[in-house]
C-alpha positions in Angstrom: 11.1 -67.2 -33.8 9.4 -64.3 -35.8 12.9 -62.5 -37.7 14.0 -58.9 -36.9 12.6 -57.9 -40.3 9.3 -59.3 -39.6 8.6 -57.7 -36.4 9.6 -54.8 -37.9 7.2 -55.1 -40.2 4.4 -55.8 -37.8 5.3 -53.2 -35.2 5.0 -50.7 -38.4 1.2 -52.2 -39.2 0.2 -52.0 -35.2 1.4 -48.8 -34.9 -0.7 -47.5 -38.6 -3.3 -49.3 -37.5 -3.1 -47.5 -34.2 -3.1 -43.6 -35.7 -5.9 -45.2 -37.8 -8.1 -45.5 -35.2 -7.3 -42.9 -33.4 -8.1 -40.7 -36.5 -11.4 -42.2 -36.8 -12.3 -42.0 -33.2 -11.5 -37.9 -33.4 -13.8 -37.8 -36.5 -16.1 -39.4 -34.4 -16.0 -36.7 -31.2 -18.6 -34.1 -31.9 -16.9 -30.5 -32.6 -17.6 -28.8 -29.2 -18.7 -25.0 -29.3 -18.9 -23.6 -26.5 -21.2 -20.5 -25.3 -22.8 -18.5 -21.9 -26.0 -17.6 -22.6 -28.5 -15.2 -20.4 -31.4 -17.7 -20.1 -32.9 -16.2 -16.7 -32.2 -12.8 -15.5 -32.8 -9.4 -17.3 -31.9 -10.6 -20.8 -33.2 -13.9 -20.7 -35.7 -13.3 -23.3 -33.3 -12.3 -25.9 -31.0 -14.8 -24.7 -33.5 -17.8 -25.1 -34.6 -16.6 -28.5 -30.6 -16.5 -29.7 -30.2 -19.8 -28.5 -33.2 -21.1 -30.5 -31.0 -19.7 -33.7 -28.3 -21.4 -32.7 -29.5 -24.2 -32.0 -31.1 -24.5 -35.6 -27.9 -23.4 -37.0 -26.5 -26.7 -35.6 -29.2 -28.7 -37.0 -29.0 -27.8 -40.1 -25.1 -28.1 -40.3 -25.2 -31.5 -38.4 -28.5 -32.4 -41.0 -25.4 -32.0 -44.0 -23.0 -33.8 -42.4 -21.4 -31.8 -39.8 -18.0 -29.7 -40.1 -14.7 -31.2 -40.8 -16.8 -34.8 -40.7 -17.5 -34.5 -37.2 -20.8 -33.6 -35.6 -21.5 -30.1 -34.0 -22.4 -30.1 -30.1 -23.6 -26.7 -28.7 -22.4 -26.6 -25.0 -23.2 -24.0 -23.2 -24.8 -22.7 -19.4 -27.0 -19.5 -18.3 -24.9 -17.0 -17.3 -27.7 -15.4 -15.7 -27.2 -11.6 -17.3 -24.4 -11.6 -14.3 -21.2 -10.1 -15.7 -19.7 -11.8 -12.9 -20.4 -15.8 -13.9 -18.5 -15.5 -17.4 -14.9 -15.9 -16.1 -16.0 -19.1 -14.2 -18.2 -20.1 -16.6 -15.7 -20.1 -20.0 -13.2 -21.2 -18.0 -15.0 -24.7 -17.2 -16.0 -24.6 -20.8 -12.5 -24.8 -22.3 -10.5 -26.8 -19.4 -13.3 -28.9 -18.2 -15.5 -29.4 -21.4 -12.8 -29.2 -23.4 -15.2 -27.4 -25.9 -13.0 -26.5 -29.7 -14.7 -23.1 -30.3 -15.9 -20.4 -28.2 -18.6 -17.9 -29.1 -20.3 -15.0 -26.8 -23.7 -14.4 -25.2 -25.7 -11.8 -26.0 -24.8 -8.7 -25.2 -22.1 -6.0 -23.9 -22.1 -6.6 -19.9 -21.8 -10.6 -20.8 -19.4 -10.3 -23.7 -16.5 -7.7 -21.8 -15.6 -10.2 -19.0 -14.7 -13.1 -21.4 -12.2 -11.1 -22.7 -9.2 -11.2 -20.8 -9.6 -15.1 -20.8 -9.9 -15.3 -24.7 -6.6 -13.0 -24.8 -5.1 -15.2 -22.4 -6.2 -18.3 -24.3 -5.4 -16.9 -27.7 -9.1 -17.5 -28.7 -10.9 -16.3 -31.7 -13.7 -14.8 -30.2 -16.9 -14.5 -32.1 -19.7 -12.0 -30.1 -23.2 -10.9 -30.6 -24.3 -7.7 -30.2 -21.6 -6.2 -27.6 -21.4 -2.6 -28.1 -17.9 -1.0 -28.8 -16.7 -4.3 -26.4 -13.2 -4.4 -28.1 -12.0 -0.4 -27.5 -10.7 -1.4 -24.5 -8.7 -4.8 -25.0 -7.7 -4.0 -28.6 -7.8 -8.1 -29.4 -7.0 -8.7 -32.8 -9.2 -12.5 -32.8 -12.4 -10.5 -31.7 -15.3 -10.4 -34.1 -18.2 -8.6 -33.4 -22.2 -9.8 -35.2 -23.7 -6.2 -34.9 -24.3 -3.3 -37.7 -22.7 -0.2 -35.5 -20.1 0.0 -37.5 -16.2 0.3 -37.3 -16.7 3.1 -34.5 -19.7 1.1 -33.1 -20.6 3.7 -29.8 -20.5 6.8 -32.5 -22.1 4.8 -35.3 -24.3 3.4 -33.1 -25.9 6.6 -31.6 -25.5 8.5 -35.3 -29.1 7.5 -36.9 -30.9 9.6 -33.5 -29.0 12.5 -34.1 -29.3 12.6 -37.6 -32.7 12.5 -37.8 -32.5 15.3 -34.9 -30.6 17.8 -36.7 -32.9 17.2 -40.1 -35.7 18.8 -37.8 -36.5 22.2 -38.6 -35.6 24.7 -36.7 -32.6 22.4 -35.3 -32.6 21.4 -32.4 -30.0 23.3 -29.5 -30.6 21.5 -26.1 -30.6 17.6 -25.1 -30.7 15.3 -21.9 -28.7 11.9 -21.7 -29.9 9.8 -19.3 -29.1 5.8 -19.1 -28.7 3.0 -16.6 -25.3 2.6 -14.6 -23.9 0.1 -16.8 -22.0 -1.1 -19.5 -24.0 -0.7 -22.3 -25.6 2.7 -21.5 -22.5 3.8 -20.9 -20.8 3.4 -23.9 -24.1 4.4 -26.1 -23.9 7.8 -24.1 -20.4 8.2 -24.8 -21.1 8.1 -28.1 -23.7 10.6 -28.2 -21.7 12.6 -26.4 -19.8 13.0 -29.1 -22.4 13.9 -31.4 -23.6 16.3 -29.4 -20.0 18.2 -29.2 -19.7 17.5 -33.6 -23.2 19.5 -33.3 -22.6 21.8 -31.2 -25.8 21.0 -28.7 -25.9 22.3 -25.4 -26.1 19.4 -22.6 -29.2 19.8 -20.1 -28.9 16.9 -18.3 -26.5 13.9 -18.1 -26.4 11.4 -15.4 -27.2 7.8 -14.9 -29.7 6.0 -12.4 -29.2 2.7 -10.6 -30.1 -1.1 -12.7 -32.2 -1.6 -9.9 -34.7 1.3 -9.9 -38.3 0.9 -9.7 -39.9 4.6 -9.8 -38.6 6.2 -13.2 -41.0 9.0 -12.4 -38.4 11.4 -10.8 -36.0 11.1 -13.2 -38.5 12.1 -16.0 -39.9 15.2 -13.8 -36.0 16.1 -13.0 -35.1 15.6 -17.1 -38.2 18.1 -17.9 -37.3 20.7 -15.3 -34.8 21.0 -17.7 -36.9 21.7 -21.1 -34.8 20.1 -23.4 -34.8 19.5 -27.1 -33.9 16.0 -26.9 -33.9 13.2 -25.1 -31.2 10.2 -25.7 -32.4 7.2 -23.3 -30.0 3.8 -23.5 -31.1 1.3 -21.5 -32.0 -2.3 -21.3 -35.5 -4.1 -20.9 -36.9 -3.3 -17.8 -35.4 0.3 -17.0 -37.0 0.7 -21.1 -40.3 -0.3 -19.8 -39.8 2.2 -17.1 -38.6 5.0 -18.4 -41.6 4.5 -21.6 -44.1 4.4 -19.1 -43.2 7.4 -17.0 -42.5 9.7 -19.8 -46.4 8.4 -20.4 -47.1 9.2 -17.0 -45.2 12.6 -16.6 -46.3 13.7 -19.8 -42.7 14.4 -21.1 -42.4 17.4 -23.6 -39.6 17.5 -25.7 -39.3 17.1 -29.5 -37.4 13.7 -29.8 -37.3 10.7 -27.2 -35.7 7.6 -27.2 -32.7 6.6 -29.2 -30.7 3.8 -27.3 -33.6 1.6 -25.8 -33.2 -2.2 -25.7 -36.3 -4.4 -25.5 -38.5 -2.5 -27.9 -37.4 -4.9 -30.6 -38.8 -7.8 -28.7 -42.6 -9.1 -29.1 -43.0 -9.4 -25.0 -42.2 -5.4 -24.8 -44.1 -4.4 -28.1 -47.2 -6.1 -27.2 -46.5 -5.0 -23.2 -46.0 -1.2 -23.9 -48.3 -1.0 -27.0 -49.6 2.3 -27.7 -46.8 4.0 -24.8 -44.8 3.7 -28.1 -46.2 5.9 -30.0 -43.8 8.7 -30.9 -40.7 6.7 -29.5 -37.4 6.9 -31.6 -35.5 3.3 -31.4 -32.6 1.2 -32.8 -34.2 -1.9 -34.9 -32.6 -4.4 -36.9 -35.6 -5.0 -39.5 -38.8 -3.4 -39.5 -41.8 -5.1 -41.7 -41.7 -1.8 -43.9 -38.8 -2.7 -45.7 -39.0 -6.6 -46.3 -38.1 -6.1 -50.0 -34.5 -4.8 -49.0 -34.1 -7.8 -46.7 -35.4 -11.3 -48.8 -32.8 -13.4 -47.3 -34.6 -13.4 -44.1 -37.5 -15.2 -45.0 -35.7 -18.9 -44.9 -34.5 -18.2 -41.3 -38.0 -16.5 -40.1 -39.9 -20.0 -41.3 -38.0 -21.8 -39.2 -37.9 -20.1 -36.2 -40.9 -18.7 -35.4 -43.1 -21.9 -36.0 -40.2 -23.3 -33.4 -40.2 -19.8 -30.9 -44.2 -20.0 -30.8 -43.9 -23.1 -29.2 -41.4 -23.1 -27.0 -42.9 -19.4 -25.7 -39.6 -17.2 -26.7 -40.1 -14.1 -28.9 -42.2 -15.1 -31.8 -41.2 -12.4 -34.2 -37.2 -12.9 -34.1 -36.7 -9.7 -36.2 -33.8 -8.5 -33.7 -31.7 -11.0 -32.5 -32.2 -14.3 -33.9 -31.2 -14.0 -37.9 -27.8 -12.0 -36.1 -27.3 -15.4 -33.7 -27.2 -17.7 -36.8 -25.1 -15.5 -38.8 -22.9 -15.6 -35.9 -22.5 -19.2 -36.6 -22.8 -18.9 -40.1 -18.9 -16.8 -40.2 -18.0 -19.8 -37.7 -18.6 -22.3 -40.1 -17.5 -20.5 -43.8 -13.8 -19.7 -42.3 -14.0 -23.4 -40.6 -14.1 -24.8 -44.1 -12.1 -22.1 -45.8 -9.1 -23.0 -43.2 -10.7 -26.7 -43.0 -9.5 -26.9 -39.2 -9.7 -25.4 -35.8 -6.7 -23.6 -35.3 -7.6 -20.3 -33.7 -5.1 -18.0 -35.3 -5.6 -19.6 -38.7 -9.7 -18.4 -38.2 -9.0 -15.6 -37.5 -7.0 -14.3 -40.3 -9.5 -15.3 -42.9 -12.2 -14.2 -41.0 -10.3 -10.5 -41.2 -9.8 -10.6 -44.6 -12.9 -12.0 -46.3 -16.6 -11.0 -46.9 -19.5 -13.9 -45.7 -22.5 -14.5 -46.6 -24.9 -14.6 -44.2 -28.9 -14.6 -43.7 -28.9 -11.2 -42.8 -26.9 -10.0 -45.8 -23.2 -9.8 -47.0 -20.7 -9.8 -43.2 -16.9 -8.2 -44.1 -15.1 -7.3 -40.3 -13.3 -4.2 -40.4 -9.5 -3.9 -38.2 -10.8 -3.7 -35.2 -13.2 -7.1 -35.6 -16.5 -4.7 -36.0 -18.9 -4.4 -39.2 -16.7 -2.2 -42.1 -20.0 -1.0 -42.7 -22.9 0.4 -40.2 -26.4 -0.6 -41.0 -28.8 -0.9 -37.4 -32.0 1.3 -38.2 -33.1 4.5 -36.3 -36.9 4.0 -36.1 -39.8 5.8 -34.8 -42.5 3.6 -33.7 -46.4 5.5 -34.6 -50.4 4.1 -35.2 -50.0 1.5 -32.5 -53.6 0.5 -31.1 -54.0 -1.8 -28.5 -51.1 -4.3 -27.2 -51.5 -7.5 -30.0 -48.8 -8.9 -31.9 -50.6 -9.1 -35.1 -49.8 -4.8 -36.0 -46.0 -5.3 -35.2 -45.7 -8.0 -38.1 -46.9 -5.9 -41.4 -45.9 -2.8 -42.4 -47.4 0.7 -41.3 -46.0 0.8 -37.6 -42.4 1.7 -38.1 -41.4 4.7 -39.7 -36.9 4.3 -40.5 -35.7 7.5 -40.3 -31.8 6.1 -40.7 -30.1 5.6 -42.7 -30.8 6.6 -45.7 -30.8 3.5 -48.5 -33.8 2.6 -46.1 -35.5 5.4 -45.0 -39.1 5.3 -45.1 -39.8 8.7 -44.0 -39.2 12.0 -41.2 -39.8 12.4 -37.5 -42.9 13.4 -36.5 -42.2 15.8 -33.7 -42.7 17.0 -30.9 -42.7 13.6 -28.9 -45.1 14.8 -26.9 -47.8 15.3 -30.0 -47.7 12.3 -31.9 -48.7 9.7 -28.5 -51.3 8.2 -31.6 
């Protein structure tokens, strides 16, 4: 029979081997990052572009050995651009798929409904292009990869109104219009703050149903108030509808646009073509200021070739670099903290600056960008519906912020349709 000391030694050895094997097995398991993404529905074009960028990031990371010695695996589901699908989707990711980390899909409408669950589970939550979502929740583990600034709704609309007040004579009246949905409500809220600050008179302030088909009556109602400015906050289908209606009706105003989601992407740029001439809008990048964004070249080279093959936005100027940057922030926080502890990750992201493909990123206390950098632009000189013209300088004037400015507003809108 074996003595007690021998049995004890064998037991300890078995335990040590068991722990070692468990550690090895864990290291071999993929590090799962879960999210919903709009692969169908109104924002599907944007969502698919963001997904490609995130997949490129995962491939890049895995080619370098993964994170924490583990291969990165993206686990995602189609949220259908439908806010009601989001809570169940993230519950499945956390409870069934057992993901290690979560990030958001694209846009305000699908970020907001995920927030209560993130707060309940104490998750660090990196989000992609939601407008002022945390103003309602005030969650200290929320982070936003969009250069809207620390006061998002107000900073988001600032460029439009700064450009407007540079007109001579200064405008005095404004029409505010947008879809009855999460993002337009928040954008219009920010616009109203500027209207009050600047002492402008509101002559029209209404929303329309998201499923509106005929936008001409809306534009005619706006025209009847004869506004100097028209600020529009819209999603892709109604962005296209309102631009077409403005052209068909012959909208007469000094500035039109401001918060249209969709014209940042090739599909709407080529669909609308010359109809975009004169429109004011926001963009994250323009070829006219390429020298200011040298860090995008590496990413765009990878993205554009793949996007063309997969039939997704072939420009990649707007959302894809930020989707990649969102994952870079998470990657750098994981490496710096040496683990997946949600509290440590959040603390690190609050404290440090990150190097990404969209430049330096630092978060304000509320999880938004500490410094705003979204561009306000005016489209011009667009002739035809080809994509090539959008890939070179000459069709986008940057109006704001001042460090990127390439020109001033051409007004009035109806006389600058070429």
